[in-house]
C-alpha positions in Angstrom: -168.0 -32.3 -9.9 -164.7 -30.9 -8.7 -161.2 -30.9 -10.3 -158.2 -31.3 -8.0 -155.4 -28.8 -8.5 -152.3 -30.1 -10.3 -149.8 -28.5 -8.0 -146.7 -29.9 -9.7 -147.7 -28.5 -13.0 -148.9 -25.2 -11.6 -145.7 -24.7 -9.7 -143.8 -24.7 -13.0 -145.6 -21.4 -13.8 -145.8 -19.9 -10.3 -142.0 -20.1 -10.1 -141.6 -17.8 -13.1 -140.3 -14.3 -12.4 -142.9 -11.5 -12.3 -140.4 -8.8 -13.4 -141.4 -6.3 -10.8 -145.2 -6.7 -11.3 -147.5 -7.7 -8.4 -150.8 -9.6 -8.6 -153.6 -8.5 -6.3 -156.7 -10.6 -5.8 -159.8 -8.4 -5.2 -162.2 -10.4 -2.9 -165.7 -9.2 -2.2 -169.0 -10.6 -0.9 -171.5 -11.2 -3.7 -175.2 -12.0 -3.6 -176.4 -14.7 -1.2 -173.3 -14.3 1.0 -171.0 -15.8 -1.6 -167.4 -14.9 -2.1 -166.2 -13.6 -5.4 -162.8 -12.6 -6.6 -160.7 -11.4 -9.6 -157.1 -10.4 -10.2 -155.4 -7.3 -11.4 -151.7 -6.4 -12.0 -150.0 -3.4 -10.3 -146.4 -2.2 -10.5 -145.6 -1.7 -6.8 -145.9 -3.7 -3.6 -148.8 -2.4 -1.6 -148.6 -2.1 2.2 -152.1 -1.0 2.9 -155.5 -1.3 1.2 -155.9 2.4 0.7 -153.0 2.3 -1.7 -155.1 0.3 -4.1 -157.5 1.8 -6.6 -161.2 1.0 -6.9 -162.4 -1.5 -9.5 -165.7 -2.6 -10.9 -167.5 -5.8 -11.8 -170.8 -7.1 -13.3 -173.3 -7.1 -10.5 -175.9 -8.8 -12.7 -173.8 -12.0 -12.6 -173.6 -12.0 -8.8 -177.3 -11.5 -8.1 -176.6 -7.9 -7.0 -177.8 -5.7 -10.0 -180.0 -5.7 -13.0 -178.5 -6.3 -16.4 -179.3 -2.9 -17.8 -177.3 -1.1 -15.1 -174.9 -3.8 -13.7 -171.6 -2.0 -12.9 -170.8 -2.1 -9.2 -167.7 -0.7 -7.5 -165.3 -2.5 -5.2 -163.2 -0.5 -2.8 -160.2 -2.2 -1.1 -160.6 -2.4 2.7 -158.2 -5.0 4.3 -154.9 -6.2 2.8 -153.4 -9.7 3.2 -150.5 -11.7 1.9 -151.5 -14.1 -0.9 -150.7 -17.7 0.3 -151.5 -19.2 -3.1 -149.2 -17.0 -5.3 -146.6 -16.2 -2.6 -143.9 -13.6 -3.0 -145.1 -9.9 -3.0 -148.6 -10.9 -4.2 -151.6 -9.9 -2.1 -155.3 -10.3 -1.7 -157.6 -7.7 -0.5 -161.1 -7.8 1.1 -163.3 -5.2 -0.6 -166.5 -3.3 0.1 -169.2 -3.1 -2.6 -170.7 0.3 -3.7 -173.3 1.4 -6.1 -172.3 3.5 -9.1 -173.5 6.7 -7.2 -171.1 6.0 -4.4 -173.6 4.8 -1.9 -173.0 1.4 -0.1 -174.6 -1.5 -1.8 -177.4 -3.4 0.1 -175.0 -6.3 0.7 -172.2 -4.0 2.1 -172.7 -4.6 5.8 -169.1 -3.5 6.5 -170.1 0.2 6.0 -172.5 0.3 9.0 -170.3 -2.0 11.1 -167.4 0.3 10.7 -169.4 3.3 11.9 -170.5 1.3 15.0 -166.9 0.2 15.7 -165.7 3.8 15.4 -168.5 5.2 17.6 -167.5 2.8 20.5 -163.8 2.6 19.7 -162.9 3.9 23.2 -164.4 0.8 24.8 -161.7 -1.3 23.0 -164.0 -4.1 21.8 -162.3 -7.4 21.2 -163.9 -10.3 19.4 -163.0 -13.9 18.7 -165.0 -16.0 16.4 -165.2 -19.8 16.2 -166.0 -20.8 12.6 -167.5 -24.3 12.2 -167.9 -25.9 8.7 -168.4 -29.2 7.1 -166.5 -30.8 4.2 -168.4 -32.5 1.4 -167.3 -35.0 -1.2 -168.6 -33.8 -4.5 -168.5 -37.4 -5.8 -171.0 -38.7 -3.2 -172.6 -35.4 -2.1 -172.1 -36.6 1.4 -169.8 -35.3 4.2 -166.2 -36.1 3.6 -165.2 -39.5 4.9 -168.8 -40.7 5.2 -169.6 -44.1 3.6 -171.2 -44.1 0.2 -174.1 -46.1 1.5 -175.5 -45.6 5.0 -174.1 -43.6 7.8 -170.9 -43.5 9.9 -170.8 -44.4 13.6 -172.8 -42.0 15.9 -171.2 -38.9 17.3 -168.8 -39.3 20.2 -165.4 -40.3 18.9 -164.9 -37.5 16.4 -164.6 -34.3 18.5 -160.8 -33.5 18.6 -160.3 -37.0 17.3 -157.0 -38.6 16.5 -156.5 -41.5 14.2 -158.0 -43.1 11.1 -161.7 -43.4 11.3 -161.9 -40.6 13.8 -161.0 -37.6 11.8 -161.6 -36.7 8.1 -160.0 -33.7 6.4 -156.9 -33.1 8.5 -154.9 -32.2 5.5 -157.3 -29.5 4.6 -157.4 -28.2 8.2 -153.6 -28.1 8.3 -153.2 -26.4 4.9 -155.8 -23.8 5.8 -154.1 -23.1 9.2 -150.7 -22.5 7.6 -152.1 -20.5 4.7 -153.9 -18.2 7.2 -150.7 -17.7 9.2 -148.9 -16.8 6.0 -151.7 -14.4 5.0 -151.4 -12.5 8.3 -154.8 -13.6 9.6 -154.9 -13.9 13.4 -156.0 -17.5 13.4 -155.6 -18.9 16.9 -156.5 -22.6 16.6 -158.2 -25.5 14.8 -159.9 -28.7 15.9 -162.1 -31.5 14.5 -165.7 -31.0 15.6 -168.5 -33.3 17.0 -169.9 -34.6 13.7 -167.6 -36.6 11.3 -166.3 -34.4 8.5 -167.0 -31.3 10.6 -164.2 -28.9 11.6 -163.7 -25.6 13.4 -161.1 -22.9 13.5 -160.9 -19.8 15.6 -159.9 -16.2 14.6 -159.0 -13.6 17.1 -158.8 -11.8 19.4 -159.2 -8.9 17.0 -160.2 -5.4 17.8 -163.1 -3.6 16.1 -163.7 -4.0 12.3 -160.6 -6.1 11.9 -162.4 -9.1 13.4 -164.9 -9.3 10.5 -162.3 -8.5 7.8 -160.1 -11.3 9.1 -163.0 -13.8 9.3 -164.0 -13.1 5.7 -160.3 -13.4 4.7 -160.1 -16.8 6.4 -163.2 -18.0 4.7 -161.7 -17.0 1.3 -158.5 -18.9 2.2 -160.5 -22.0 3.3 -162.5 -22.0 0.0 -159.3 -21.8 -2.0 -157.6 -24.5 -0.1 -160.6 -26.9 -0.4 -160.7 -26.0 -4.1 -157.2 -27.4 -4.4 -158.2 -30.6 -2.8 -161.4 -30.9 -4.8 -163.6 -30.8 -1.7 -166.6 -28.6 -1.1 -167.0 -26.4 2.1 -170.4 -26.0 3.6 -171.2 -23.4 6.2 -174.9 -24.2 6.4 -176.0 -24.3 10.0 -177.6 -27.7 9.7 -175.9 -29.4 6.7 -177.0 -32.9 7.7 -180.5 -33.4 9.1 -181.0 -35.8 12.1 -179.0 -36.6 15.2 -175.9 -34.7 14.1 -174.6 -31.4 15.4 -175.2 -28.3 13.4 -172.6 -25.7 12.7 -172.3 -22.3 14.4 -170.0 -19.3 14.6 -169.8 -18.7 18.3 -168.7 -15.1 18.9 -166.6 -14.2 21.9 -166.8 -10.6 23.0 -165.3 -8.2 25.6 -164.7 -4.6 26.2 -161.9 -3.1 28.2 -164.2 -2.7 31.2 -165.1 -6.5 31.0 -161.4 -7.4 31.0 -160.6 -5.4 34.1 -161.1 -6.4 37.8 -164.8 -6.7 38.6 -165.6 -6.9 34.8 -168.2 -9.5 35.4 -170.6 -6.6 36.2 -170.1 -5.1 32.8 -170.4 -8.6 31.2 -173.8 -9.2 32.9 -175.0 -5.7 32.0 -174.2 -6.4 28.3 -176.0 -9.8 28.4 -179.1 -8.2 29.9 -179.2 -5.6 27.1 -178.8 -8.3 24.5 -181.6 -10.3 26.1 -184.0 -7.4 25.4 -183.1 -7.4 21.7 -182.9 -11.2 21.3 -185.1 -11.3 18.2 -183.2 -8.4 16.6 -180.0 -10.4 17.0 -181.5 -13.6 15.7 -182.7 -11.8 12.6 -179.0 -11.1 11.6 -177.4 -14.2 13.0 -177.6 -16.3 9.8 -180.0 -17.9 7.4 -182.0 -21.1 8.4 -180.6 -20.9 11.9 -183.9 -22.2 13.2 -182.7 -25.7 12.0 -179.8 -25.5 14.3 -181.1 -23.6 17.4 -183.5 -26.3 18.6 -182.4 -26.7 22.2 -180.5 -29.9 21.3 -177.0 -30.6 20.2 -175.4 -28.0 22.4 -177.7 -25.1 21.4 -180.3 -23.0 23.0 -183.8 -22.7 21.6 -184.2 -19.9 19.0 -187.3 -18.5 20.7 -185.9 -18.2 24.2 -183.0 -16.2 25.6 -180.9 -17.9 28.3 -177.4 -17.5 29.8 -175.3 -19.2 32.4 -171.8 -20.1 33.5 -170.3 -23.0 31.5 -173.7 -23.7 29.9 -173.3 -24.8 26.3 -177.1 -25.1 26.0 -177.6 -21.4 26.6 -177.9 -18.5 24.2 -174.8 -16.9 25.9 -172.2 -18.7 27.9 -170.0 -17.2 30.5 -166.9 -19.4 30.5 -166.2 -21.1 33.9 -162.9 -19.3 34.4 -164.5 -16.0 33.7 -167.1 -16.6 36.4 -164.4 -17.7 38.8 -162.1 -14.7 38.1 -164.9 -12.2 37.9 -163.6 -10.7 34.6 -163.0 -11.6 31.0 -165.5 -12.1 28.1 -168.8 -13.7 27.1 -169.6 -16.2 24.3 -172.6 -15.6 22.2 -173.5 -19.1 21.0 -176.5 -18.1 18.8 -174.8 -17.0 15.5 -175.0 -19.6 12.7 -171.9 -20.7 10.7 -173.2 -18.8 7.7 -173.6 -15.5 9.5 -172.1 -12.2 8.3 -169.6 -11.1 10.9 -170.0 -7.5 10.1 -173.7 -7.8 11.1 -173.0 -9.9 14.2 -170.2 -8.0 15.7 -172.0 -4.7 14.9 -175.2 -5.6 16.8 -173.3 -7.1 19.8 -171.4 -3.9 20.3 -174.4 -1.7 19.6 -176.6 -3.7 22.1 -173.9 -3.5 24.8 -174.2 0.3 24.7 -177.9 0.5 23.9 -179.7 3.1 26.1 -181.6 1.6 29.0 -184.9 3.3 28.0 
């Protein structure tokens, strides 16, 4: 069941003066990779996350703590404009900490930030392509699918235009504009191969900001879909059968890769990642084996491959990169439900991993 937002009625209240007070939505990653949030009032307009105080929440209600010792801390990390309340209001991506000040087991940002700082001189850029599928809560089927049976086979939906070829354009457009307002570096959107499946891209972003902005964009997407009464799925294989799964292709480069002759650095990075293939797969998302089958534009989960313009490989070197001899690589293995802190961290770590 889902309830569609009554925007006309809500606007009556959102248009009221706040009398110098600012609402800040604290957003964090709860158990099972789920987003959680709650709001507090402050009496100034923050310009950075470090101006905001820590807060706490009940970790036993988010599958992150036992009931007898359930208080967990949230520390603001990345600040954004709030596209739902507007004005001076903000939302902030937070890290989760235990009561003793140590990072919680679900806080993957902590280690990722250390890796990004260690190799900051390499100027690592990332760009992530987030795929997702919209579901109708009334039918429990992808948005736009018939109540009985299946839609026409894949082929006409990718970047489709026109009724019967695209489902959910309003949500895509609303999410796009809301991300721009928030200050997220969203760089594009498109309808994907399966009907009801969409994609947006965030980046290029340097270092830790890539993962902060992807999580922020996911929060915005969930809130937008909430208004429309539609469910967002980032499961890597939301529909079994001859339908494309959903990934989070991760584009990556260092300054050396972007300079003349950078293809050498790109290939060196790929060779190092090949040696740690299973370590990467272990942090590239849950149930990714359902997607990485060697079909539907994926490589096989057990084998590492790479090639120029090969969408069936583990890592693709875009054709123009191969031609120009510099640029970036695309890691096609990450699932749509991956944690970007884990993925960007291990990609950068592997790139500079010792030879022996």
